[in-house]
C-alpha positions in Angstrom: 0.0 0.0 0.0 1.3 3.4 -0.9 2.0 6.1 1.6 -0.8 8.6 2.2 1.6 11.6 2.4 4.4 11.8 -0.1 6.8 14.5 1.1 9.5 15.8 -1.2 12.6 17.7 -0.3 14.8 20.0 -2.4 17.2 17.3 -3.4 14.5 15.2 -4.9 13.0 18.2 -6.8 16.4 19.2 -8.1 17.2 15.7 -9.2 13.9 15.3 -10.9 14.1 18.5 -12.9 17.9 18.7 -13.6 18.9 16.2 -16.2 22.5 16.6 -15.3 21.9 15.7 -11.6 23.6 12.4 -10.7 20.3 11.1 -9.2 18.1 12.3 -12.1 17.2 8.7 -13.4 16.4 7.6 -9.9 14.2 10.6 -9.3 12.3 10.0 -12.5 11.7 6.4 -11.6 10.7 7.3 -8.0 8.2 9.9 -9.4 6.6 7.3 -11.6 6.1 4.9 -8.7 5.1 7.7 -6.3 3.2 10.2 -8.5 2.0 13.6 -7.4 0.5 15.2 -5.6 3.5 15.7 -3.4 3.9 17.8 -0.2 6.7 20.2 0.4 7.6 22.8 2.9 8.2 26.3 1.6 11.9 26.1 2.6 12.4 23.0 0.3 10.7 24.9 -2.6 12.9 27.9 -2.0 16.1 25.8 -2.0 15.1 23.8 -5.1 14.1 27.0 -7.0 17.5 28.5 -6.1 19.4 25.5 -7.2 17.6 24.9 -10.5 17.8 27.1 -13.6 16.2 27.5 -16.9 13.7 24.9 -17.9 14.1 23.0 -14.6 13.1 26.1 -12.6 10.2 26.8 -14.9 8.9 23.2 -14.7 9.1 23.3 -10.9 7.1 26.5 -10.8 4.5 25.0 -13.2 4.2 21.9 -11.0 3.5 24.1 -8.0 0.9 26.2 -9.9 -0.9 23.0 -11.1 -1.0 21.5 -7.6 1.4 18.7 -8.2 3.4 20.1 -5.3 1.3 21.2 -2.3 3.1 23.7 -0.1 2.7 23.5 3.6 3.8 26.5 5.7 5.6 24.6 8.4 8.1 27.2 9.5 5.5 29.7 10.6 3.2 27.1 12.1 5.7 24.8 13.7 8.5 27.2 14.7 9.3 25.8 18.1 9.4 22.2 17.0 11.6 23.1 14.0 14.0 25.1 16.2 14.2 22.0 18.5 15.1 19.8 15.5 17.8 22.3 14.4 19.3 22.4 17.8 19.2 18.6 18.1 21.0 18.1 14.8 23.3 21.1 15.0 26.3 18.7 14.6 25.1 17.3 11.2 24.2 20.2 10.5 20.5 20.2 9.6 19.2 22.8 7.2 15.9 24.7 7.9 14.4 22.9 4.9 15.4 19.5 6.3 14.0 20.4 9.7 10.7 21.5 8.1 10.6 18.2 6.1 11.2 16.1 9.2 8.4 18.1 11.0 6.1 17.3 8.1 6.6 13.6 8.8 5.6 14.2 12.4 2.3 16.0 11.6 1.2 14.2 8.4 -0.5 10.8 8.2 1.6 7.9 6.9 4.4 9.9 5.4 7.2 8.9 3.0 10.0 11.4 2.1 11.4 11.2 -1.4 14.9 12.5 -1.0 18.5 12.3 -2.2 19.9 13.4 1.1 21.4 10.6 3.2 21.1 12.7 6.4 17.5 11.6 6.5 18.8 8.2 7.7 20.3 10.0 10.7 17.3 12.2 11.6 14.6 10.9 13.8 11.0 12.0 14.0 9.1 12.2 17.3 12.5 11.8 19.1 13.3 8.2 18.2 11.3 7.1 15.1 13.1 6.6 11.8 12.0 9.0 9.1 10.4 6.9 6.4 12.2 7.8 3.2 13.0 6.6 -0.2 16.6 7.3 -1.3 18.7 6.3 -4.3 
C-alpha cells in the first residue's frame, strides 16, 4: 500500500528537474512509482528553486501552480518544533528545509519522504522514530 503523504525535499526536486543531476534517473523512476500530488515545505521549494535554472526552474514552478506540489507552511506554524530539531541536529548540520521536512513527517498521516539526502537516515521524528524515506 502506498504512503498517504508523499513528502519531497529540495534534493528530490532538483534531481527530478535537472537532467545533469547524478540522481536524475532515480528521481524520474521514483516519481513514476510515487506520483504527485507531493507535499513540500516552503523552505524546500525555496532551496530547489534557487538550485535549479532555466527549464528546470520553470517546470518546478508550473508543478506548484498546477497542484502537483502542495506547499505546507511549516516554518511559521511549527517554529518551536523546527528550532528544536535544528538544535538537536546542529552537529550534522541540519538545514531549515530538512527540519521542516522532518516536521512534516511528524504531523502528516503515513508519510514517505522522497529525497537524495542521506542525512534523513540520521534524523529521527518524534524523538526516536526513523524518518520513512526513499533514497537512491
